[in-house]
KETIGU-979117 format. One line per field, with one value per residue (C-alpha): residue in three letters; y, x, z; residue number from 0. Coordinates in nm, 4 decimals, decimal comma. Each point is the difference from the previous one (the first is absolute). Layout:
r = (ALA_...)
v = (Y_...)
u = (X_...)
w = (Z_...)
k = (NUM_...)
END
This chain:
r = (MET_ASN_PRO_THR_PHE_ALA_LYS_ALA_ILE_ALA_ALA_LEU_VAL_PRO_THR_GLY_MET_LEU_LEU_PHE_GLY_SER_THR_LEU_GLN_PHE_SER_ARG_ARG_LYS_GLY_LEU_ALA_THR_LEU_PHE_GLN_LEU_ILE_GLY_ALA_ALA_CYS_LEU_VAL_ALA_VAL_VAL_ILE_ALA_HIS_VAL_CYS_GLU_ALA_LEU_GLY_TRP_PHE_PRO_ARG_MET_HIS_TRP_GLY_PRO_GLY_ALA)
v = (-2,8585_0,0835_-0,2372_0,2757_0,1903_-0,2823_-0,0485_0,3741_0,0245_-0,3042_0,1606_0,3145_-0,1473_-0,1217_0,3007_0,2441_-0,2126_0,0446_0,3809_0,0395_-0,1993_0,1754_0,3362_-0,1032_-0,1145_0,3289_0,2139_-0,1997_-0,0194_0,2806_-0,1712_-0,0258_-0,3693_0,0409_0,3097_-0,2198_-0,2807_0,2644_0,1157_-0,3461_-0,0813_0,3177_-0,0998_-0,3461_0,1413_0,2262_-0,2855_-0,1856_0,3103_0,0289_-0,3777_0,0857_0,2842_-0,2245_-0,2580_0,2583_0,1771_0,3471_0,1093_-0,0954_0,2674_-0,1831_-0,3319_-0,1867_-0,2484_-0,2322_0,2532_0,0261)
u = (1,4488_0,2630_0,2928_0,2557_-0,1553_0,0078_0,3771_0,0674_-0,1848_0,1738_0,3453_-0,1006_-0,0011_0,3718_0,1475_-0,2028_0,1642_0,3290_-0,0514_-0,1068_0,2916_0,2558_-0,1592_0,0609_0,3507_0,1020_-0,1664_0,2160_0,3357_0,0350_0,2614_0,0393_-0,0986_-0,3232_-0,0784_0,0648_-0,2300_-0,2667_0,0214_-0,0215_-0,3077_-0,1721_0,0758_-0,1486_-0,3159_-0,0154_0,0039_-0,2773_-0,2104_0,0432_-0,1115_-0,3093_-0,0851_0,0542_-0,2463_-0,2494_0,0224_0,0563_0,2449_-0,1783_0,1865_0,3299_-0,1478_0,0366_-0,2382_-0,2790_-0,1075_0,3453)
w = (-9,5946_-0,2496_0,0466_-0,0718_0,2847_0,2392_-0,0690_0,0309_0,3385_0,1114_-0,0828_0,1584_0,3450_0,0027_-0,1767_0,2360_0,2863_-0,1689_-0,0365_0,3734_0,1240_-0,2222_0,1100_0,3660_-0,0588_-0,1723_0,2761_0,2533_-0,2122_-0,2513_-0,2114_-0,3878_-0,0027_0,1689_-0,2073_-0,3090_0,1511_0,0682_-0,3756_-0,1226_0,2324_-0,1194_-0,3836_0,0688_0,1550_-0,3136_-0,2268_0,2045_-0,0195_-0,3742_-0,0275_0,2214_-0,2512_-0,2892_0,1585_0,0529_-0,3487_0,1609_-0,2847_-0,3377_-0,2040_0,0956_-0,1369_0,3373_0,1137_-0,1413_-0,2582_-0,1560)
k = (0_1_2_3_4_5_6_7_8_9_10_11_12_13_14_15_16_17_18_19_20_21_22_23_24_25_26_27_28_29_30_31_32_33_34_35_36_37_38_39_40_41_42_43_44_45_46_47_48_49_50_51_52_53_54_55_56_57_58_59_60_61_62_63_64_65_66_67)
END
């Protein structure tokens, strides 16, 4: 297994939990602070998904991943 892929999957678990918790908190209290927390958690998940794509080499034209 690719070590970058293993690290990305390991990072996906806590960021996914953070996104889930932020979504729950925003659904209960619709404030500006909880909205910013939700946006930040979503951005972190997007970064982790980008690392997963990089590890799998899904975007070779962007020169990501092992074949770069």
